[in-house]
N, C-alpha and C positions, 0 to 999 in steps of 0.2 A: 785508746780512743778512736783511732783509725779503724780498729778491728770492729768497734761496735757500730760505727757508722756503715760499714760495709754489710754487717749482719742486718741492721735495720733497713738499708736499701735493698739488700736481697729479700728480706721479709716482705717490703713494699711491693717489689717486683712480682714475688709470688702471689701476693694478695690480689694485685691487679690482674695477673694471669688467670688466676682463679675466677675473678669477677667477670673477665671478658669471656672466659669459656663458659661460666654459668649462664651469662646473657645470651650466648648463641645456642644454648640448649633449650628445647622445649619438651614438653611433656608428651606423651604418647597420644593423649586425647586432642592436644593442640595440633599435633602433626597430622592425626586423621582429619581434623576439621579443616586444615589448610589443604590437604590433599583433596577432600571433597569439594572445597571451593574452587580449586584449580580445575578439577574435572568438570565442575558446573560451567566455569568460564570457557573452557575448551568446548564444551558442547553448545554453548551459546554461540562461540565464534563460528563453529562448523555449520550451525543453523543459519546464521547470518550469510556465510559464504554460499550455501544452498540458494538462499533467497536472492542474493546478488546474481548468481548464475541463471536463475529463472528469470530475473528481470532483464538480464542481457539477452536472453532468448524471446524477448518480446518487444514489439513495438506498441506504443500506446499513444493515442491521440485523445485529447479532451476537447470537446465542442460545446460551447455555450448552448444550453438549452433555449435561452431566449433568442438566439440567433436561429434556431432551427424551426421553433414553434410559436404560434401566436399566444400571447399571454392567457394562461388558463386553458390552453388546448393541447391536442395530442397530434393533430394532422401536421404534417411537414408544410411549411410555407415554400413558396417559389424560391426565395433567398435561402431557405434551409436546404433545399435541393442543390442549389448553386454552391453553397458552402461545402456540402458532402462530396461534390464532383472532384475536389482537389484530392481525395483519398481513392477515387476510382482506379487510377492507373496502378497503384500498388496492390489493391485488393483483387483486381482482375488477374494480375500475374502470379498469384499464389496458387500453388498445386497441392501441397501437403500441409498446409498450416491450419489452425483453427482460429476463427474469427469469432470474437464475442463482442456483442454490443451492449454495454451496460446503461441502464437509465437510472437516473438520480434525481431527487426533488428537494426542495426546501422543506421546512416543517410545518408551513402554513396548512390548513385544512383545504380540501378541494371545495370548490365554489358550488353553489346551487346548480349552475348551468351544466357542470361535469356530472353532477349527481344525476341529473335528469337524463344524461347520455349512458348511464349506467356505470359510472366510474365511482367506486365506493370510497377509495382512499388514495394516498399517495403511492403505495405500492402498485396499484392498479394502474394509476397514471403513468408512472415511470415504466412499467412494463408495455403499456401501449405505445409510448414514446419510442421505447427500444424496438419494438415489433415494427413501428412505421419506418424507422431507419434501416433495418434488416430488409423489409419489403422493398424499400427504394433500391437498396445496393443490388438485391436479386433482379429487379426490373431492369438494372442497367447492366446485367451480365455476370454479377458475382455468383461463383458456384453455390447453390444453396445447401450442398452438402458440407460445406465448410463454415457456414455462418449461423449463428444462433443469438438470441436475444435473452437478457436477464434484467429485470427490475429490481431495484433495491429500495424504492421509496425514499424516505428520508433517514435511512439507517447508516448511511456512509457520508456524513458531512465533511467537507474539507475546509469550511469556515464556520464560524458561528452563525446561527440563525437569527441572532438578536438585532442584526442591522440589515438594511435593504441590500447592501453590497455582499454581505455574506450569504444571504439567501440566493442572491443572483449567481454567486459562484457554486452554490450547491445544486442548482438547476442545470444539469448538464448531461451530455452523453459521453461515455468513453468507448473507444473503439480499440480493442486489444487483439493484437495477432500474436498467437503462441505458436511454437514449434519450430522446426528446422528452417523454415524459409522466412521466419521472422526478421 
């Protein structure tokens, strides 16, 4: 009887070992799929690291468009110029960096007053606002060879345009400094 129990225990252990071993094995196709998934994950991680490194080389300031411009306008207000003055010391000190001023709007169509002034749409409005900020910085001594403007219109919202608060957040100017001096 004892011999039978030992044989049965031995068989059970062998069966368990085979089950554990089989569970650890994967088919060649599963192995390839897992390897491909791992490579994709590693590539995504590398891309994220590059993006993080690029962001670390940048200074980015966001200024509310409503602070800089009158409602429905693109000419800098006196308060807007005063608000931009806080960035001047940093921008004036730059020698080898690139400064980009991005203009963004909400998704509301431009009004009749702007249309009469030759502004066709939000892309045009955001470009003119960014141009105004660049012109102001240049008038204050920022190197014109280092600074440029780009309008995005309503294509880069940071909040939903469904609410007044969201639209206000989307009406903005972003000042980005890229490069070694950032």
